[in-house]
Structures are given as C-alpha cells and as structure tokens.
C-alpha positions, 0 to 999 in steps of 0.5 A: 392233148391235141389242138382239136380238143382245145377248140372245145373248151371256152376260154375265160379271162381270169383278170376280169371274168370275161368270156373270150370264146373258143380257140380257132387257130394256134401260132406254132414256133416250128424251130423250137416245136412250141405253141407260141400263142392261141388265137380266138376270134373277136366278139360277134365273130362266127367261125372266124368269118362274120363279125368284127375284124379283130381276134385276140392272140393270147400268149402261151405263157398267159394260159394258167389252167387247161381244165375239162371244159375251160381254159383259164387265161390271165391278161390285161388289155394294153393294146386295143386295136381293131380293123381288117386283118389287125389282132388285139394282142394281150400282155402277160400279168 
C-alpha cells in the first residue's frame, strides 16, 4: 500500500467511535525504514491550512486495521494541547 492510498481513507478511533479525519502526512524513521506515526489535521482544518492549530499524531502501533475505505485506530487522549505548531499526541491502549 502506498501512502497516497492511505490519504483517501477516513481514520476512525475505536475507543470512542470518533471520526478523526484523513491522513495528511507521515513521520518516517529513515534509519529503520519504518513509519513512526501518521498525522491528521485537527477538527475544522482544511487541507492542513485553515482551522484549529493542532493535529492528531497517531503512532503506527495504534493502527489496528486498514480497510478498503477506513483506517481503524485505538487510542486515548491523555495529552490535550492546542496551539500554533503544537501536536496532539495519543498514547497506546
């Protein structure tokens, strides 16, 4: 699967059923050659430009299933921060 294919799938949180949005970017560990996390713009953000100034950073380990139309993740929000350039990170269940 290509990263471009993942951008067309909606991300859903299994913990509460919330729709997080669509992947806009990935964080790659170039030394190990693995994806570390996927990045999803925060609510109301369009194309990564307009809206709230935070993003969801979901560790690759939290992705439970990649389906034809959806990506299911399991996470809890223990760190809730927002602000320009600040990410909202999620911890593993």
